[in-house]
C-alpha positions, 0 to 999 in steps of 0.5 A: 896373397895368402897369410895361411901356410899350405900343408906343403909349406908346413911340411918344408918347415918341418924338415928344418934344414937340408943340404945342397950339392953342385954336381956338374961337368965342369966341377966333378969332371973338371980338368985339375979341379979339386972335386975331381978325385979321378985326377983327369977329365973323362967323358961325362958318362964315366964321371956320372958312373963313379958317383956313389949315391948310397955314400951320399945318402948315408952321410946325410942320414948320419947328420940327420938332414931334413932334405937334399937337393942336387943340380940336374944341370947348370948352364950346359947340356950335360944333364946327370940324367937322360933326356929324350926331349933334349936329344930330339931338340939338339938333334942327337941320338941317345948314344951321342947325347951330352946327357948321362946314360945313367939316371943319377936322379932316379938312383939318388932318390932311391938311396935317399928314400931308405932314410926318409930324405926327400929330394929337391932338384935344381934346374935353370931358366936360361938354358945351356949357354955354355954350349952355343950350338945347343943354345941355338937349337933351343933359341933358334937364334945363332947369335951368342948371348951378349950382355944387355940382351934378354936370351929368354923368349917364349919359344925358347922357354917352351922348349927348355921347360919341356926338358924339365917337364920330361924329368918331372913326369918321369920322377913324379913324387920322388921329387919334393921340390924344385929350385930354379936359377937364372930366372932373373928379370934381366934375362927375360923373366919379367914376363910372369907367364914364363915363370908360370910356364916353368912352374907348371912343368915342375909340377907336371909329375907331382902337383904337390912339389914346391917351387922356387925361382931365383927371381931377384938373384943374390944381388941387386943387378942394377947396383952390382959392380964388376971390376978387374983385379990382377991375378983374379980376373973379373970379380962381382962385388955383390950387393947382397940383401942380408934379408929374406928377399921378396919371392916371385909371384909364383914361388911356394918358398923363397929362393933367398940366395945369400952370401952369409948366414946372417939373414933372418925371416920375419915369419914363416911366410914372406909375401905368401912364400915359405921362408927359406935361406940358401947359402954355402958352407965353403970357403972361397979361395979368394974371399972377394970372389963371393960366388966361389964359396959354393961347392968349395971345401972347408967351413967358414962357420963354427959348428956352434954358430951354425947350430945357433943360426939354423935353430934361430931361423927355424924358430922364426918360421924359416928353413935353411938350405946349405950348399956343401962340397961334393967330390966325384966319388960321392964323399963330402968335405969332412970339415963340413960334415963335422959342422953339420953334425951339430944340427943333428938334434934340431929335427 
C-alpha cells in the first residue's frame, strides 16, 4: 500500500470541493416531480434537450467550485449521452435508443472547461435493473433480480463495462474522474477482478482519470434494517459509518457516501486512496428516509457550518463532494447556492 500520494491524488486535493448532480429520467423527467420544471413527463430526448449546460457552468463558476460531477445513468438504460454499444446489446437502432441523442456530457464538459472546472462522471456497476428487458440483454438471465441473488457475473460485467469504456474513449481527458455506484460485495463485486474490469474501462480514454468504487456503500449491509412505516413505505435505517470508510483495493480516492457532514479523514490517504467525503445538501421530505436527501432542495447546513466543515476536511487532507438539487432547465436550488457561496474563498 502506497503512503505517498500520486500527482493525480494531490491534484484532487488541490481542487478542495466539488458539486455533484443527480440527472435522471425519473427525477428531472418524473411525473409530478418537483425537479421537472416542464410540469409533465415527456420523452427522454425532450428532457435532455432542455438542460442548459452553460447555466450550470456559470453557477458553479460563481461559487468557485473545484470540480463538478454528474450521473450518466443510474439503474436504468436512459443514459444522457448516446451509446452505440448499449444499442447493439439491447438490439435497438439509434433512432429508437433509450439513450439521448444529445451528447450532454460532451456539451457539459465544454461549458465547464471555459471556467477550468473538471468533470467527473457517475456510473453504476449493477446495470439497468429498472428495465428488465435491457437487464436481461446484458445478463443473459430472464429472471428478475431478487434479494440475496448476486446479479453481477463476469459476462454481465464485461458487457456493461463496455458501455462505460465507449464513453471513456469518446471523452478522453475531458473526464477527470469516475465515481461508480452499486459496486457492493453483496451484488457480486466481492470478486476484485470485476472491480478492476470497470477501472480499466474508466481509464481507457484517460489513463490519468481517478477512480472510486462505492464498495462498502453508505451503510453496513449486514446490519441494515428495513421496516414498514405507515404512509412512508419501506425505510432503511442506515448504519452510517461516520468515518471515511476503507476503499476498495482499486480505488484512487474514497467513495465515502455518508448521511451527515460529521465525517473527518485522519490524513490525505485512507488505505492508499485520496480521502474524499461525499454527502448531500438537501433536506429529505421525511427525515427518516435518509437517502431522499440526495438531489433534494433546501440546505440542512448553515453557510457558516458548511464553510467550517469543508475547510477542516481540506486542512486534514481530504476533499469534499456535495450533492445538490438540479432542476430540468439547469437551475440550481437557491438556498444551496447561497450556502455554497460561503466556500468561494477556500480555493
